[in-house]
N, C-alpha and C positions, 0 to 999 in steps of 0.2 A: 122783150122778155129779159129780165135780169137774173142771172144765176150766180150766186155767191160761191166762190171756190175757197176751199180750205187749203192752207199751206202747212207743210210739216215743220213744226217748231223744234221738235227733238225726237230722239228714239232711244228707248231702253232695250238693250240687247241682253238676252239671257242665253248664254252659251250652253248651259246644261240642258235646257229644254228646247234648244234650237228655235227660239222665238224672238220676235221683235215687237215691241209695243210702240206704235206710232202716236205721237202727241201732236195735235193740230193747234193752230193759232185761234181756233174757235172753241177750244176746250174739249173737243171730242177725242176719243181714243180708239185705236183699232189694233187688234192683235193679229200678227201674221205668224203662223206656225209652219215650220218647214218639216217635210216628211223625211228628207234625206240630208246627209252631210253636204253633198254637192249642192243641193238647193240652198241650204243655209249659207254656204260659202259664196254662192252667186249673189244672194241678197246682201250679204255683208260687204261684198265688193262694191255694189251699187251704193250702199249707204255711206261707206267711207270715202267714195269718190265724189259724192255730192253734198255731204254735210260737213260742217266745221267740227273740229274736235270738241268744242264746248256744247255742241248739240247732241253728242253721243254719250250715253251713260251705259255702263256695264253693270248688270245686276249681279250681286254677290251671292254666294251659296247660302248665306244666312237668310236672305230674303226669299230665295227659291223654296226653301223648306217650309216657310210660313204660308205659302200659297196653297 
């Protein structure tokens, strides 16, 4: 049995909404929303420790208000 795994290609971080949009190499997207500041900081630490700077994008306030 062959199971194809997806890899994280990039992440869009929205500090205002404490959320992360994960972008996969297969084209799918998954939103991770944090309930607390501590949870957000923990996920942010994992993201910055495991991805390159060019894989991380920070969503600006202008884009947040459009959602």
